[in-house]
N, C-alpha and C positions, 0 to 999 in steps of 0.2 A: 343618776343618783338613786333612783328606785331599784335599779338592778343591784347596786351595792348593798342596799338595805335588805333586799331579798336574799342575796348571797350570805350576808352576815347572819340573818335569821335562820337560814337553812343550815349553816355551819354550826350554830349553837344547838339547834334541835337534834342534829344527827351526831353530836359529839359522843353520847353514850354508846352508839354503835361503833364508833371509831375506837373508843377506849376498850370495849370488849374485843374488837378485832385485834388490837395491838397486844392485849393480854394473851389471847389465844395464840397469836403468832410467835410470841416471845416466851411462852412457857417451856420449861426445861423438858427435854425428852425423857429423862428418868425420874421426873417428879412424881411424888406419891399422889398428888391431886392434879388432875388434868381436866380442863373444861371440855365438855363434849359439844356445846353449841353456844350461840350468842345469849340465849335466854338464861342458861345456867350461869354463864360468866357474869351477866348483869345482876342476877339475883345474888350471887356469891359476893360480888364487889359491894353491893348495897348492904348486905348483912355484916360483912367484916369491916368495911371502911366508911359506911354511911352513904346516904343518897348523893351527897355532893361529890363523892369520888367518881361518879359516872360522868361528871362534867369537868374533870381535870383537863386542863389544856384548852378549854373552850375560848378563853380570852385570846390566846395566841391564834387560834383558828379563825376567830371572828375578825381579828385585826388583819389577818392575811386575806381573808375572803372578801371583805368589803371593798377595798380598792381594786382587787383583781376582777371581781364580777362587774363593778362599775365601769372599768375600762373595757372589759370584754364585751359587755352588751352595747356600750357606746360605739365601739369600733365595728361590731357586728351590724348594728343598725345603719351606721353611716355607709359601710361597704355595700350593704344590701341596696340602699337607695341609689348609690352611685352606679352600681351594676345594672339596676333596673332602668335608670335614666339613660345609661349608655346603650342599652338594647332597644330603647325607644318605648319602653313601657310607661304607662302613666302610674304615678305613685298613688297609693290608696286614698289619701285624704283629697287628692285632686279628683279621683273617681267619684267620691261622695259629693263634692261640690258640683261637678259637671252633671250628675244625675239630678240634683236639686234644680239646676238651671233648666234642664230639659223638662222636668215636671212643671216648672213655673211657666214655661212657654206653651204648654199644651192646653 
């Protein structure tokens, strides 16, 4: 769940970079005005179309990233635990518990 929220937040925050990248990639070859870099593109978009234009498409991006990252991190963690258990390693929360027991016995 937290992975999904983190992914959604990251998607929203990085949308202006994605908008600038898309504008740079799709600008016409013979265009009279061409963006030279991200900063110039972001400033020009903000001046001509307003600050909110930098976040165009953010809702679609967040709606895609929240479930994707929630599933991704969940599967990643479960797979990691299964592989560690299969190799005979002790999982981290068990290590902390066993160290506390060892300290209590001393």
